[in-house]
Steps between C-alpha positions, in 0.01 A plus 500: 500500500517773233845593358688806600372783272848569365529137409169509311641788284800308401334171446472518126196715456683764307436364149274666252258203558487557870535861572678608826277585794616867447368504151152632418239216455277697251542265206456167695204638685326627198515167330374319808214742543397456134529119520275492809219635288177662590459564872204298631618541864568775747801722439697345774426137379585610154846629612567203722413253228706667240813530727452164630504342157807699405691392813403118492584488115836674548393795273571731805830361627623457861626823646315730255365813677134564483458866561147618577510810288607303197228234569230762542588667163518157310175375655333838464395484862547685813768382752251368749408176308868459397604523880239245597593258219868519605396402861317204381797392278720544815265264690552242227880541521511628148654822584710640780503854636854619555630798678568799266397298199131417564332198321726266303426156353601242746792271450389132534800283474434130406829393650432672824153338506649155433750545783218585746306188388798284554550649852135465597481140371793408726399691820121474476496124452720460804288728721172339386630145570594599851179695570244251388497272811452811726226680309179546696149503375506879568811530258329307233185700529693824475662368177154417354371838599790673326431295176148645516638853543719451199203386294309817598788749478486746219804708591818368346710668767329293757541163319873475578429556863233240518701248304796554753251467793377175359834345458641623834192359680579157379866520596474679829521188716831397362673603822777656296476890531811575302381292211158665517659840493698402190182381339313816583757698325480291188118505473526880556747526201265277300213731555569720193552209268165348614327821432669540166421130411128534602477830292660326199308161529180574703363425838422128412873439509498562882514104539234492776439136432850424603462722812192290588682170430786611725267560792328170443815305502627678813170435676546131423880517629606382161840663483628333184175614299489842648866581420455349143214736447692796615789408279265476199345833607829683498618324183189580306528863587858499382417344168213727448727802534752335261239446239376861536847626424541260208169605352588865533847446335324324217270795444782757521738296279750489781543877493 
């Protein structure tokens, strides 16, 4: 899903407003650390919160290298809490670890995300409609159990897996293995966008009510309602991501 590193470096982040990933991040980091204020949290939580805010607001642009030694110096900390904070940000799809470069701010493309949403809408609604008549009570129970697992899961890295498991459980009886294989690829690609979205908007935006409504409609063998809920589920997620980008553009002044 993420762009080739070379493409990132040539994607317009060379201006004075958005330093190249190869440039030092001292000035940006210093202002972010100062803006975060007094540290009423652990060192790791402070680093994570500060960098997360910088990434989500666009103050730390996509492709920017986050070198541990520079971060340790700016935060006045050892590298251990820096390293742990970076791993937590990776779990939220806010940074990537690239070979020979280390941690860089992730590239989340709105156009790419909307493309995935469009593909998901076409493929998943077809599979769900075919699957509903063949779903067994065990399948529906497994879907409900997965919803409960999502509610209880604290690890962002696991949420994408569980979301994929839930949807594939409902589509599994479609009898179209090639269609299901295509859907799994798109859901796997969507994982990083889901984690990014939840990091930006919060866990309450997981749309669990829609997940439950999909199961209820499937249990009632109401294909039209089930598919309509799935369409709304995907469309709502796409619209929320567009609104996030629009708000960030408004804050940054389109920079």
